[in-house]
C-alpha positions in Angstrom: 38.8 178.7 -38.1 40.4 175.4 -37.1 38.6 172.1 -36.7 37.6 172.8 -33.2 37.9 176.5 -32.9 34.4 178.0 -32.9 33.6 181.5 -31.6 31.2 181.1 -28.7 28.0 183.2 -29.1 25.3 184.0 -26.5 21.7 182.7 -27.1 20.7 186.3 -27.0 22.0 186.6 -30.5 19.1 184.5 -31.7 16.5 186.4 -29.7 17.6 189.6 -31.4 17.1 188.1 -34.9 20.7 187.0 -35.6 22.1 183.7 -36.6 24.8 181.3 -35.3 27.1 180.8 -38.3 29.1 177.7 -39.3 32.2 179.0 -37.5 30.3 179.9 -34.3 28.6 177.9 -31.6 26.3 178.3 -28.6 27.7 177.3 -25.2 28.3 173.5 -25.1 25.2 172.5 -23.2 22.9 174.1 -25.8 25.1 172.8 -28.6 24.7 169.3 -27.2 20.9 169.7 -27.2 20.9 170.9 -30.8 23.0 167.9 -31.7 20.4 165.6 -30.2 17.7 167.4 -32.2 19.5 166.8 -35.4 19.9 163.1 -34.7 16.2 162.9 -34.1 15.5 164.8 -37.3 17.5 162.4 -39.4 16.5 159.3 -37.5 13.3 158.4 -39.3 14.8 158.6 -42.8 18.2 157.2 -42.1 16.7 154.1 -40.4 13.9 153.6 -43.0 16.2 153.5 -46.0 18.3 150.5 -44.8 15.2 148.6 -43.8 13.7 149.0 -47.3 17.0 147.7 -48.8 17.4 144.8 -46.3 20.4 146.4 -44.6 21.1 146.5 -40.8 19.7 149.8 -39.4 22.2 149.8 -36.6 25.0 149.8 -39.1 23.3 152.5 -41.1 23.0 154.8 -38.1 26.6 153.9 -37.0 28.0 154.8 -40.5 25.9 157.9 -40.7 27.8 159.1 -37.7 31.2 158.0 -39.1 30.3 159.5 -42.5 29.5 162.8 -40.9 32.8 162.8 -39.0 34.6 162.1 -42.3 32.7 164.9 -44.0 33.5 167.3 -41.2 37.3 166.5 -41.4 37.5 166.8 -45.2 35.6 170.1 -45.3 37.8 171.5 -42.5 34.7 171.9 -40.3 33.4 174.6 -42.6 30.2 173.1 -44.1 27.3 172.3 -41.7 25.9 169.0 -42.8 24.8 165.6 -41.6 25.2 162.5 -43.8 22.5 159.9 -43.6 21.3 156.9 -45.7 20.4 158.0 -49.2 17.0 157.0 -50.6 18.5 157.4 -54.1 20.1 153.9 -53.6 16.9 152.1 -52.7 15.6 151.3 -56.2 18.9 150.3 -57.8 20.0 148.2 -54.7 16.6 146.4 -54.8 17.1 145.8 -58.6 20.7 144.7 -58.3 20.0 142.2 -55.4 16.5 141.1 -56.3 15.5 141.9 -52.7 12.0 140.8 -51.8 11.3 143.7 -49.3 11.4 141.7 -46.1 14.2 140.6 -43.7 18.0 140.8 -44.3 19.2 141.2 -47.9 20.8 137.9 -48.9 22.8 139.6 -51.7 24.0 142.6 -49.7 27.6 142.1 -50.8 26.7 142.8 -54.4 25.0 146.0 -53.4 28.0 147.1 -51.3 30.3 146.7 -54.3 28.1 149.0 -56.3 27.9 151.5 -53.5 31.7 151.6 -53.2 32.0 152.1 -57.0 29.4 154.9 -56.8 31.4 156.6 -54.0 34.6 156.3 -56.0 33.0 158.1 -59.0 31.5 160.7 -56.6 34.9 161.3 -55.1 36.4 161.8 -58.6 33.7 164.3 -59.4 34.7 166.1 -56.2 38.3 166.2 -57.3 37.4 167.7 -60.7 35.1 170.3 -59.0 37.9 171.2 -56.6 40.1 171.9 -59.6 37.8 173.6 -62.1 34.6 174.6 -60.2 31.0 173.7 -60.5 29.9 175.4 -63.7 30.3 172.2 -65.8 27.9 170.3 -63.5 25.3 173.1 -63.8 25.7 172.9 -67.5 25.0 169.2 -67.9 22.4 169.0 -65.1 20.1 172.0 -65.3 17.0 172.1 -63.1 14.8 170.3 -65.8 17.2 167.3 -65.7 17.8 167.2 -61.9 14.1 167.6 -61.2 13.2 164.8 -63.5 15.8 162.4 -62.1 14.8 163.1 -58.5 11.1 162.6 -59.4 12.0 159.2 -61.1 13.6 157.9 -57.9 10.3 158.2 -56.0 8.1 157.0 -58.9 10.3 154.0 -59.6 10.0 152.8 -56.0 6.2 153.1 -55.9 5.5 149.5 -56.6 7.5 148.3 -53.5 5.0 149.3 -50.8 1.9 149.0 -52.9 2.7 145.4 -54.2 5.1 143.9 -51.7 4.4 145.3 -48.2 0.7 144.3 -47.7 -0.3 140.6 -48.1 -4.0 140.9 -47.3 -6.9 143.4 -47.2 -6.3 144.3 -43.5 -2.7 145.2 -44.2 -3.6 147.4 -47.2 -6.1 149.3 -44.9 -3.3 149.5 -42.3 -1.0 151.1 -44.9 -3.8 153.6 -45.7 -4.2 154.4 -42.0 -0.5 154.9 -41.7 -0.2 157.5 -44.4 -3.3 159.3 -43.1 -1.5 159.5 -39.6 1.6 161.0 -41.2 -0.6 163.4 -43.2 -2.4 164.6 -40.0 0.9 165.1 -38.2 2.2 167.1 -41.1 -0.9 169.4 -41.2 -2.0 169.6 -37.6 1.3 170.0 -35.7 3.9 172.7 -35.7 7.6 173.1 -34.9 9.7 170.0 -34.2 6.7 167.7 -34.2 6.0 168.8 -37.8 9.6 168.3 -38.7 9.4 164.7 -37.3 6.2 163.9 -39.2 7.6 160.5 -40.5 8.8 159.3 -37.1 5.7 160.5 -35.1 3.3 159.2 -37.8 5.0 155.8 -37.7 4.8 155.7 -33.9 1.0 156.5 -33.9 0.3 154.0 -36.6 2.3 151.3 -34.8 0.2 151.8 -31.6 -3.0 151.6 -33.7 -1.7 148.4 -35.3 -1.0 146.9 -31.9 -4.6 147.8 -30.7 -6.2 146.3 -33.9 -4.0 143.1 -33.9 -2.9 142.3 -30.4 -6.1 143.7 -28.9 -8.8 142.9 -31.5 -7.2 140.0 -33.3 -7.6 141.5 -36.8 -4.1 140.6 -38.1 -0.6 139.4 -37.3 0.2 140.5 -33.7 3.0 143.0 -33.0 5.9 141.0 -31.6 8.3 142.7 -29.2 10.1 139.6 -28.0 13.1 140.4 -30.1 13.4 143.8 -28.4 13.1 142.3 -25.0 15.8 139.7 -25.7 18.2 141.9 -27.5 21.2 143.2 -25.5 21.7 146.9 -24.9 25.2 146.9 -26.3 26.8 144.9 -29.2 28.5 145.3 -32.6 26.5 146.1 -35.7 26.5 143.5 -38.5 29.5 143.9 -40.8 29.5 142.6 -44.4 32.1 142.4 -47.1 31.5 143.9 -50.6 31.3 141.8 -53.7 32.2 143.5 -57.0 30.0 142.5 -59.9 30.1 144.6 -63.0 26.4 144.5 -63.7 25.5 145.7 -60.2 28.1 148.5 -60.3 26.8 149.7 -63.7 23.3 149.8 -62.2 24.2 151.6 -59.0 26.9 154.1 -60.2 24.4 156.4 -61.9 23.1 157.4 -58.4 26.1 159.7 -58.3 24.1 162.2 -60.4 21.5 162.4 -57.6 24.1 162.7 -54.9 25.8 165.5 -56.7 22.5 167.3 -57.2 21.6 166.8 -53.5 24.9 168.1 -52.2 24.9 171.0 -54.6 21.5 172.0 -53.5 22.4 171.6 -49.8 25.4 174.0 -50.1 23.5 176.5 -52.2 20.7 176.5 -49.6 23.0 177.0 -46.6 24.8 179.7 -48.4 21.5 181.5 -49.0 20.5 181.1 -45.4 23.8 182.1 -43.8 24.9 184.8 -46.2 28.3 183.1 -46.3 29.6 181.8 -49.6 30.3 178.0 -49.2 30.9 177.4 -53.0 34.7 177.2 -52.5 34.1 174.1 -50.4 31.9 172.4 -52.9 34.6 170.1 -54.2 35.7 169.1 -50.7 32.0 168.4 -49.8 31.7 166.1 -52.8 34.9 164.3 -51.9 33.9 164.0 -48.2 30.5 162.5 -49.2 32.1 160.2 -51.7 34.7 158.9 -49.3 32.1 158.5 -46.6 29.9 156.4 -49.0 32.9 154.2 -49.9 33.8 153.6 -46.2 30.1 152.8 -45.4 29.8 150.4 -48.3 33.1 148.7 -47.3 31.7 147.5 -44.0 28.0 146.9 -44.7 26.4 150.3 -44.6 24.3 152.2 -47.1 25.4 155.0 -49.4 25.1 158.4 -47.6 24.1 161.9 -48.6 23.4 165.3 -47.1 20.0 165.5 -45.4 17.2 167.9 -46.2 15.7 167.2 -42.7 18.8 168.8 -41.2 18.5 171.8 -43.5 15.0 172.2 -42.1 16.2 172.2 -38.5 18.8 174.8 -39.3 16.3 177.0 -41.1 13.9 176.8 -38.1 16.5 177.4 -35.4 18.9 179.8 -37.3 21.8 177.7 -35.9 24.3 176.6 -38.6 27.2 175.8 -36.3 29.3 172.8 -37.5 29.9 172.0 -33.8 26.3 170.8 -33.7 26.9 168.2 -36.4 30.1 167.0 -34.6 28.0 166.3 -31.5 25.2 164.7 -33.6 27.7 162.4 -35.3 29.2 161.2 -32.0 25.6 160.4 -30.7 24.8 158.4 -33.9 28.0 156.3 -33.5 27.0 155.4 -29.9 23.5 154.4 -31.1 25.0 152.1 -33.6 26.3 149.9 -30.8 22.9 149.1 -29.4 21.3 145.9 -30.7 18.2 146.7 -28.7 17.8 149.8 -30.7 18.1 147.8 -33.9 15.6 145.2 -32.7 13.1 147.9 -32.0 13.4 149.1 -35.5 13.0 145.6 -36.9 9.8 145.1 -34.8 7.9 147.8 -36.8 5.0 146.0 -38.6 5.6 145.7 -42.3 2.3 147.3 -43.4 3.1 150.3 -41.2 6.5 150.6 -42.8 4.7 150.3 -46.2 2.4 153.2 -45.4 5.3 155.3 -44.4 7.2 154.3 -47.6 4.3 155.5 -49.7 4.6 158.9 -48.1 8.4 159.0 -48.4 8.6 157.8 -52.0 5.8 160.3 -52.9 7.7 163.1 -51.2 10.8 162.2 -53.2 8.8 162.4 -56.4 7.3 165.8 -55.4 10.8 167.0 -54.5 11.7 166.7 -58.2 8.6 168.7 -59.2 9.6 171.3 -56.6 13.0 171.7 -58.3 11.1 172.6 -61.5 8.8 175.1 -59.7 11.6 176.8 -57.7 13.8 177.2 -60.7 10.9 178.2 -63.0 11.5 175.6 -65.6 9.8 176.7 -68.8 7.8 173.8 -70.1 6.7 175.8 -73.1 10.2 175.0 -74.5 10.0 171.7 -76.3 13.4 170.5 -75.1 12.4 170.8 -71.4 9.0 169.2 -72.1 10.5 166.2 -74.0 13.4 165.6 -71.5 11.0 165.6 -68.5 8.4 163.5 -70.2 10.7 160.8 -71.5 12.7 160.7 -68.3 9.6 160.2 -66.1 8.3 157.3 -68.2 11.6 155.5 -68.6 12.1 155.6 -64.8 8.5 154.8 -63.8 8.1 152.0 -66.3 11.5 150.6 -65.4 12.7 150.7 -69.0 15.8 148.4 -69.2 18.6 148.4 -71.8 20.9 145.4 -72.1 24.5 145.5 -73.3 25.5 141.8 -73.6 25.3 140.5 -70.1 24.8 144.0 -68.6 21.4 145.4 -67.9 20.8 149.1 -67.1 17.5 149.4 -65.2 14.9 152.2 -65.2 16.7 154.6 -62.9 19.9 154.2 -64.8 18.4 154.7 -68.2 16.4 157.6 -67.0 19.4 159.3 -65.4 21.8 158.8 -68.4 18.9 159.4 -70.8 18.0 162.8 -69.2 21.6 164.1 -69.3 22.3 162.9 -72.9 18.9 163.9 -74.3 19.2 167.4 -72.8 22.7 167.9 -74.2 21.5 166.7 -77.6 18.3 168.8 -77.7 19.9 171.9 -76.3 22.6 171.8 -79.0 20.0 171.3 -81.7 17.9 174.2 -80.4 20.9 176.4 -80.2 21.5 175.9 -83.9 
């Protein structure tokens, strides 16, 4: 299969219980609609992540499209995947830049330098995997380690919405109303509405906020003047990276999460399609790493493969890489609309806080899910100790200083989990 050489299949294939593989596609009109659906699926998360870090959401959406195109080219169009803003960067970026949680991040350049460094290490990991395979990664990062690290990402972020995104009692109640809205959408809806629970819950909560504030005067009114005044077309906000050793040391450990996410993505798609994508693992890491460096080089967030898009593929049985090519091009176009960016910025902070509580909680639960799905045996002391210590180091933001360098909670938890497991596993083997 070449880059743009898919075998066209009829929609009847799906009706008879078949699937559309990575090297196949539906007719272009249906492929285009599927591309739009994937953009919608990634939209809520890939826009939320930059806002929580003080980045330009237009740039994040734009670079998600560019990153997906880079990934597509480097994997030879063989791996179905969309690259969106990674939540794994949120905690370390906030720590590195001392971001307050509201408005543009004044120290964004420092974060970009760390993101580029992380992408470079990620690319190096991809080169090694391309040469020697993935067994060494699975050896150093078994499920007990990856599950603990993923859980820590969510737990470490918990204080941001709880302490910084509600300034009074009304806003705290608004946060609660928001996560209740998201929960109701998750439980009471089906199909694509359920897949878009974050986006739909956010929209419902924003309407309720407008009714309570603009209508009943219970809080700061929803202001849409920025949306009205923003032009339809314009350039996203570009920023130059600043390379500071301490920030890079803090952000680089995120590579462990990115590797775990991408590894899981490819394993999941392999299981769903019946086609072995392991030979493309190294190229997938390289593609994601280069996309992250390119994004960080112009002012975008670090990127990663998206679970939301795996869910859409699982629901539709369509794994065609042509769909992701279409989705990437749509995202690039959205990145050039300041009106779109202004609409995102108009979302009330407590509503965003309520959504953040859900998202960060889901990240934490995703770590526990890794343990459950891989049947991690917590009757083994090494697993119990590794998980317990990792969770507390990350949640309590345990920091180690090396001269002028400081390694924050996520960094100490990540390195600690890997080193501690290797030490305890060796001791147990003896």
